[in-house]
Structures are given as structure tokens and as C-alpha cells.
C-alpha positions, 0 to 999 in steps of 0.5 A, a space after each residue: 226697483 221700478 224698472 224690474 216690474 210692470 208699472 200698471 199706470 204706463 200700461 193704462 196710459 198706453 191703452 187709453 191713448 189708443 181709445 182716445 182715437 175713437 173720440 178724436 176721429 168722431 170729433 174731427 167729422 163734426 168740426 167746423 173745419 175741413 181738415 186735410 187727410 180726413 175724408 168726411 165732413 159733416 155739415 152739421 158741426 161745431 167749433 167745440 169739436 174743433 177744440 176737443 180734436 186739437 186738445 186730444 191731438 196735441 198730447 196723444 200721439 207724443 204720450 204714446 211714443 213716450 210709453 212705447 219707448 219706455 216699454 221698448 227700452 224695458 225689453 232692450 235692457 232687462 231681456 235682449 235686443 234680439 227679444 226686443 226685435 222679436 217682440 216688435 216684429 210680432 206685436 207690430 210689424 205683423 198686425 200692420 201688414 195683416 190689417 193694412 190689407 184687411 182694413 184698406 178696402 173696408 175703409 175706402 168703402 165707408 168713405 164712399 158711402 159717408 162721403 155720399 150720405 153726408 152730401 145727399 138726403 136719406 134715400 140716395 144714401 141708402 141706395 148706395 151700391 157697394 159693388 159698384 165701387 169695388 175694383 182691383 184698386 179698392 184692395 191695393 193700400 196706397 198708404 198706411 191710414 191710421 196704422 202709421 204709428 205702427 210703421 214708425 214704431 217699427 223704424 224707431 225700434 231699429 235705431 237703438 239697435 243700430 246705435 248700440 251695435 255701431 257706437 255704444 258698444 265701444 268703450 270709448 263712448 262710455 263718456 257719451 252714455 254717462 253724460 247723456 244719462 246725467 244731462 237727462 236726469 239733471 234736466 228732468 229734476 229741475 222744475 224750471 228746466 223740464 218745462 223749458 229745455 224740452 219744449 225748446 227743443 220741440 219748437 226747434 224741430 217744428 220751426 225747422 219743419 216749417 210747421 206749427 205741428 207735425 200731423 200723421 204721415 201716412 205714406 209709405 215713404 218715411 217722412 223726415 220731419 215726422 220721424 225726427 219729431 215723434 222720435 224725440 218722444 220716443 227717445 224720451 221714453 227710452 231714456 225715462 226707463 234708463 233713469 229708473 226715476 220715473 215716480 221722482 220726475 212725475 210725482 208732483 204738480 201733475 194736476 197743475 200741469 194738466 190744467 196749465 196745458 188746457 189753458 195754454 192750448 185754449 190760448 192757441 186755439 182762441 187767438 189762432 188767426 192772429 197769432 204769428 207762427 212762431 208764437 203757435 209753435 212755442 205754445 204748441 210745444 209748451 202745452 205738449 210737454 205740460 200735458 205729458 208731465 200732467 197726464 203721465 203724473 196723474 196716471 202714476 198717482 191714480 192708476 198704478 195698480 192691477 184692476 181686472 176690469 181696466 186690464 180687460 179694456 187695455 187688452 182690448 184697446 190695441 183691437 179697438 184702435 185697429 178697427 175703429 176707423 171704418 166704423 167712425 167713418 161709416 156711422 156719421 153717414 148712417 145717422 147723418 138723417 137723425 134729427 137729434 142734437 150734434 152732441 147726441 150724435 157724437 155720443 151715439 156713434 162713440 158708444 156704437 163704435 165701443 159696443 161693436 169693438 168690445 163685443 168683437 174682441 170678446 167674441 173673435 179675438 181674446 180667446 183666438 189666434 188674433 189675441 196672440 198676435 195683438 196681446 201676446 197670449 189668448 184667454 
């Protein structure tokens, strides 16, 4: 039975979604639009990076939360609720608390450097004095930064525990459990329903939230619309584990769904200025679920096996995601004066980020207590 053993494809999927953060946060710097919440912007930009940022953004966190919900249910049902909570505290809550304090001052200094470097000439940028920008407030985290997903994962982990303790332990609620499981299986086993019902639910959430998409909420005060939107994907992953039909639901049409997802997103991207909000909502919701069915299926089809090199990269992915943000902010400022094509700058930044991240993981994380904190063991 699939649910009693590790599914390598989902491990790979979770790791790749984390690693795509490097590409996403590099692309946004070179996009032609100024995105609210992103602190730096290169005057050398291209609309392709808007598209690249958007197409990754539309599926990355939904898929990540689906896989997280699946593995949370794995712990909940195959181990115990207590073990699940203990695991979430060790692997999510502790890294969040530790790294939000470590990365906050580093990220702020990188932002100040690159903001100046992208505005000024090289000589002024190199004259940047770190000590002039350090004060008490530099070290105080006023938001969750890119660690917001850890914050919401902890919140999501609490909900099933409460539901199970308060509602579902009652035998009177057995019919609700059976009905919800049967409905889930019925929808996913029908190719028409699975690409209509879930996009409709997603569209309703977006419409009620008055947004064409729900962006990350980095406030320490939980956002209701962010919670509701991403909890939909988390609970989808939870039920996916309970259904025990993972391979059956995603085995067919994965390449078609992925290509169709690219087409639908590209249409919404090209006609963004002329489409009404409700149309953008529908297209975004539809393309998100197409990507989900497509990419999950492709990973199950081609990456559902153990590979030592892939395992090493996936073990490193958590560390890479944690530390990549300051690097993707600092490097555009450092190489801003390079007279090379923008595509080459993009590749240079991604290459350096991965090199520094992998090297630091191998030297300082993999065989240390940090590796135990992030991966549950050290090698």
C-alpha cells in the first residue's frame, strides 16, 4: 500500500518547489514591473522575467502545501497526532524561530546595499558602510520575511488536531468522515470534475478575497484570506493521503495538464490589462490546478525512485531555501555594473547562490546539529 512507505516523487516535488524559490526571487528583481513587497528592482529588466516569476508563482506554493498536507497526514495516521506535532515543532517551529532572528539583520543590510547599488554608480555602491546602517531595530524581526510558509504550516498543523479532538472522535460524526472521503474520491476519479470543482472552489475564495491571487502574507498577524486560500491546498494533500489512490488520480494526462497550464497562464499574462478581474481569477485558478495535476503526475511518473544525488540535493533544499533570500538580494547589487546581457546576469546570480548554498550545506550543516534540526539527522 503506497501510504505505508515513502513516496520518493513527493519528496522530490517538495524539494524542487523549495529550490525554485531561488529562481523566483532572482526573476522578480529583473522583471519589468515593481512588485509590492519586493525591496529591490533592477533598471535593466525584461518582461520575460515577469512571465517566469508569474508561472512559477502560480503553482509553487500550492504544490508545496499539498505535499506538506500529505506528509502531515502520513505522520498523523501512521504514527500518532502527538508524533506529528512533535515533528512539526522540531522541523518547522524551531527553524522558523531561529532563522527569522538570524536572517532578519542580514537581509536588511543586503536590501540597503542593493537598493543603493541599483540606483547609484559602482564607486558609490562600493563605498557602502555596513556599520552606518546597524542599530537596535536592525535585529528585530517585524515580519516573517520568506519564512511565512513555515509560519502558516504550523497553523495548518494545529487545525486537523483540533478537528479530530473536538469533532471527528465522536461516533456521531462518522458519516461526515465517510461522506467527505467518498466525495473527494468521486471528484478526483472523474476527469471532468477534478478540473472544474476545485478550480471553482479556488475561484470563489479568490473572489471573496477580492484578489486575482493571494500573495504571501509576511505579517505575524495571520491573514484570514491567506490562511483560507493555502489551507485549501494543504487539506487537499491531507485527503490525498487518506484516499490511498495517489497513483490512480495522477497517472494519466500529466504532460497534457502541464502544457495546458502553461497555455492558460500565458493567456492571462498576455491579456492581463484587458481582462476583467473575474476572468483573471478563473484563469489563475484553472491554471493552478492544471499545474498541480500535471507536475504531480510527471514527478510520480519519472522521479518516483531513490537516487543518491537527488537525495543529497533534496536534503539540502531546506537549508538552501532558508539562506537564499539575502543572497538573491545582495548579488544583483554586486554585479549591477557588469556589462553583460540580463540573461547572463540572471544565470550568474542563480549559479552563485546555489554554489554558496550547497558548499555551506556540505561544510556547516549536513554533518552538524543544524542538519539534525532541518532534516532530522546528520550524515
